[in-house]
C-alpha positions as CSV (number, residue, x, y, z in Angstrom):
1,M,-41.0,12.7,81.5
2,K,-40.9,9.8,78.9
3,K,-37.5,8.3,78.5
4,I,-36.1,7.9,75.1
5,L,-32.9,5.9,74.2
6,L,-31.1,7.3,71.0
7,V,-28.6,4.9,69.5
8,D,-26.5,6.0,66.9
9,D,-22.6,6.3,66.2
10,D,-22.6,9.9,65.1
11,I,-21.9,11.5,68.4
12,E,-22.6,15.3,66.6
13,L,-26.2,14.3,65.4
14,T,-27.3,12.4,68.6
15,G,-25.9,15.4,70.7
16,M,-28.1,17.4,68.5
17,L,-31.2,15.4,68.6
18,A,-30.9,15.0,72.5
19,R,-30.8,18.7,72.8
20,Y,-34.0,19.1,71.1
21,L,-35.7,16.1,72.7
22,R,-34.8,17.5,76.2
23,R,-36.4,20.8,75.2
24,E,-39.4,18.9,74.0
25,Q,-39.6,17.6,77.6
26,F,-38.2,14.0,76.9
27,E,-35.5,12.5,78.9
28,V,-32.8,11.1,77.1
29,E,-30.3,8.4,77.1
30,L,-27.6,7.8,74.6
31,A,-25.6,4.9,73.1
32,H,-22.9,5.3,70.3
33,D,-22.9,1.5,69.2
34,G,-25.2,-1.5,68.9
35,E,-24.0,-3.5,71.7
36,S,-24.1,-0.7,74.3
37,G,-27.6,0.1,72.8
38,V,-29.0,-3.5,73.5
39,R,-27.5,-3.4,76.7
40,M,-29.3,-0.4,78.1
41,A,-32.5,-1.2,75.9
42,L,-32.8,-4.6,78.2
43,Q,-32.4,-2.8,81.1
44,G,-36.1,-1.3,80.7
45,G,-37.6,2.1,81.7
46,H,-37.4,3.5,78.4
47,A,-40.8,4.7,76.8
48,L,-39.0,4.4,73.1
49,V,-35.9,3.5,71.4
50,V,-34.4,5.0,68.2
51,L,-32.1,2.9,66.5
52,D,-29.6,3.7,63.5
53,V,-29.4,1.0,61.1
54,M,-25.6,1.4,60.4
55,M,-23.3,1.0,63.3
56,P,-20.2,-0.4,64.5
57,R,-19.6,-3.7,66.5
58,L,-23.5,-4.3,66.1
59,S,-25.8,-3.4,63.4
60,G,-29.2,-1.8,64.2
61,M,-31.1,-4.9,62.8
62,E,-29.2,-7.3,65.0
63,A,-29.8,-4.9,67.9
64,L,-33.5,-5.0,66.9
65,R,-33.5,-8.6,67.1
66,R,-31.9,-8.9,70.3
67,I,-34.3,-6.4,71.9
68,R,-37.4,-8.0,70.2
69,A,-36.3,-11.1,71.8
70,S,-37.3,-10.0,75.3
71,R,-38.9,-6.4,75.2
72,R,-41.8,-5.2,73.4
73,T,-40.5,-1.5,73.7
74,P,-41.5,0.6,70.7
75,V,-38.5,1.0,68.2
76,I,-37.9,3.4,65.4
77,M,-35.2,2.7,62.9
78,L,-33.0,5.3,61.3
79,T,-32.4,4.3,57.9
80,A,-30.6,5.8,54.7
81,R,-32.7,8.0,52.5
82,G,-34.4,5.7,49.8
83,D,-33.2,2.4,51.3
84,N,-36.3,0.6,50.8
85,V,-34.8,-2.8,51.8
86,D,-33.6,-1.8,55.5
87,R,-37.2,0.1,56.0
88,I,-38.9,-3.2,54.9
89,V,-36.6,-5.6,56.8
90,G,-36.7,-3.4,59.8
91,L,-40.6,-3.4,59.8
92,D,-40.6,-7.0,59.2
93,M,-38.1,-7.7,62.3
94,G,-40.6,-5.7,64.7
95,A,-39.6,-1.9,64.3
96,D,-42.8,0.2,64.8
97,D,-41.8,3.1,62.6
98,Y,-38.8,4.4,60.7
99,V,-37.5,7.8,59.6
100,P,-35.0,8.3,56.8
101,K,-31.8,10.1,57.4
102,P,-30.8,12.9,57.4
103,C,-33.9,13.9,59.5
104,T,-34.6,17.1,61.0
105,P,-35.2,17.4,65.2
106,G,-38.8,18.3,64.5
107,E,-39.4,15.2,62.1
108,L,-38.1,12.8,64.8
109,V,-40.0,14.2,67.6
110,A,-43.2,14.1,65.5
111,R,-42.7,10.2,64.6
112,I,-41.7,9.5,68.3
113,R,-45.0,11.1,69.8
114,A,-47.1,9.4,67.0
115,V,-45.6,6.0,67.8
116,L,-46.3,6.8,71.5
117,R,-49.9,7.5,71.0
118,R,-50.4,4.6,69.2
119,T,-48.6,1.9,71.4
120,Q,-49.2,3.5,75.0
121,P,-52.2,4.4,76.6
122,P,-52.5,7.9,77.9
123,P,-51.3,8.0,81.5
124,D,-54.4,9.8,82.8
125,A,-57.1,7.2,80.8
126,E,-59.6,6.1,83.0
127,P,-60.2,2.3,83.3
128,Q,-63.0,1.3,81.2
129,P,-65.7,-1.5,82.0
130,L,-64.8,-5.1,81.5
131,A,-67.4,-5.4,79.1
132,V,-65.8,-2.5,76.8
133,D,-62.6,-3.1,77.5
134,V,-62.1,-6.6,76.0
135,V,-62.6,-7.5,72.2
136,E,-63.2,-11.0,71.0
137,A,-63.0,-12.4,67.6
138,G,-63.1,-16.1,67.5
139,L,-60.0,-17.5,68.9
140,L,-58.5,-14.2,69.6
141,T,-59.1,-12.0,72.9
142,M,-57.4,-8.6,73.3
143,W,-57.3,-6.4,76.3
144,P,-56.9,-2.7,74.9
145,G,-56.2,-1.0,78.1
146,R,-53.6,-3.5,79.2
147,R,-52.1,-4.0,75.4
148,E,-52.2,-7.8,75.9
149,A,-53.6,-10.7,73.5
150,T,-54.3,-14.2,73.6
151,W,-54.8,-16.4,70.7
152,R,-56.3,-20.0,71.2
153,G,-55.8,-19.1,74.8
154,Q,-52.2,-18.4,74.9
155,A,-50.4,-15.2,75.2
156,L,-49.9,-13.6,71.8
157,P,-46.7,-11.4,71.6
158,L,-47.1,-8.3,69.6
159,T,-45.2,-5.3,69.2
160,G,-47.0,-2.0,69.6
161,T,-47.7,-1.4,65.9
162,E,-48.8,-5.0,65.5
163,F,-51.3,-4.7,68.3
164,V,-53.2,-1.7,67.3
165,L,-53.3,-3.1,63.6
166,L,-54.8,-6.5,64.6
167,L,-57.1,-4.5,67.3
168,T,-58.4,-2.7,64.4
169,L,-59.1,-5.5,62.3
170,A,-60.6,-7.5,65.4
171,R,-63.2,-4.6,66.2
172,Q,-64.5,-5.4,62.4
173,A,-63.6,-9.0,62.2
174,G,-65.3,-10.9,59.1
175,Q,-65.6,-7.5,57.3
176,L,-62.9,-6.2,54.7
177,M,-61.4,-3.2,55.7
178,P,-59.9,-0.8,53.3
179,K,-56.0,0.1,53.8
180,A,-56.8,3.6,54.0
181,D,-59.3,3.1,56.9
182,I,-56.9,0.8,58.6
183,S,-54.2,3.6,58.3
184,L,-56.5,6.1,59.9
185,Q,-58.0,4.2,62.7
186,A,-54.9,2.3,63.6
187,L,-52.0,4.6,62.8
188,G,-53.8,8.1,62.8
189,R,-52.4,9.1,59.4
190,P,-53.8,8.9,55.8
191,L,-52.2,6.0,54.0
192,A,-49.4,7.1,51.7
193,A,-48.7,6.2,48.4
194,Y,-46.3,3.0,48.2
195,D,-46.2,2.7,52.0
196,R,-46.0,-0.7,52.6
197,R,-45.8,-0.6,56.6
198,I,-49.1,-2.0,57.1
199,D,-48.3,-5.0,55.1
200,V,-45.2,-5.8,56.6
201,H,-46.6,-5.3,59.9
202,L,-49.7,-7.6,59.1
203,S,-47.4,-10.2,57.6
204,S,-45.8,-10.8,60.6
205,V,-49.1,-10.8,62.7
206,R,-50.2,-13.6,60.1
207,Q,-46.9,-15.7,60.8
208,K,-47.8,-15.3,64.7
209,L,-51.4,-16.6,64.2
210,G,-50.5,-19.7,62.1
211,L,-52.9,-21.2,59.3
212,R,-56.3,-22.2,59.5
213,P,-57.4,-25.5,59.2
214,D,-58.0,-25.1,55.4
215,G,-54.2,-24.1,55.1
216,Q,-55.2,-20.5,54.7
217,P,-53.9,-17.5,57.0
218,W,-56.3,-16.0,59.3
219,I,-55.9,-12.6,58.0
220,Q,-57.1,-12.5,54.2
221,S,-55.8,-9.7,52.0
222,V,-57.4,-8.7,48.8
223,R,-55.1,-6.8,46.4
224,G,-55.7,-3.2,45.9
225,L,-58.6,-3.3,48.5
226,G,-57.8,-4.1,52.1
227,Y,-57.6,-6.9,54.9
228,Q,-60.1,-9.0,56.7
229,L,-59.5,-11.1,59.9
230,L,-61.6,-14.3,59.8
231,K,-63.7,-15.2,63.2
232,D,-64.0,-19.0,62.2
């Protein structure tokens, strides 16, 4: 059973969500403030963390920042419906997805499973031959099976969603990929209108890669078309 950490100060809501998650074969731990949530998340052992943005003692955004400082555990943010600022900021800080509140238990479970599918290899996946399991694109090397990447020979820290997005571009390095194709291949869903998740995550990856000698980013964007990872 995959263990989910649910951090929200709404005791009634978390109780309802926890009961549903347990019926869906998840193990659930609860925290009702940001500080407790961070402490429990940093102890490890969770497949995913669900964080509410608005909480006492420590906001969800600050809790996310502290978790991301040392953990790559997938994180889903719970945000007020229609609050695009919270969503964009949360994604920019390393959240893997967001769910607007109020949400149904079924929607949350669907999002949890979608994030887990794209950020964790299946437990029964057979190891692939080395030649297949390594993706190289210029200065970038990625090991999909191990969820590891290096840039210029140094470890490249990536969130789960950043990893799958960069891997998708690396497999087609040097070619322009439409955002719709990136969404389907990396996130497993059609691109929704006005959805900026890919843009925000790739902006974070750009910062981690730094600039080319000519001052341009390694990941190029073409407005209205898509993204391209340059190899040299």
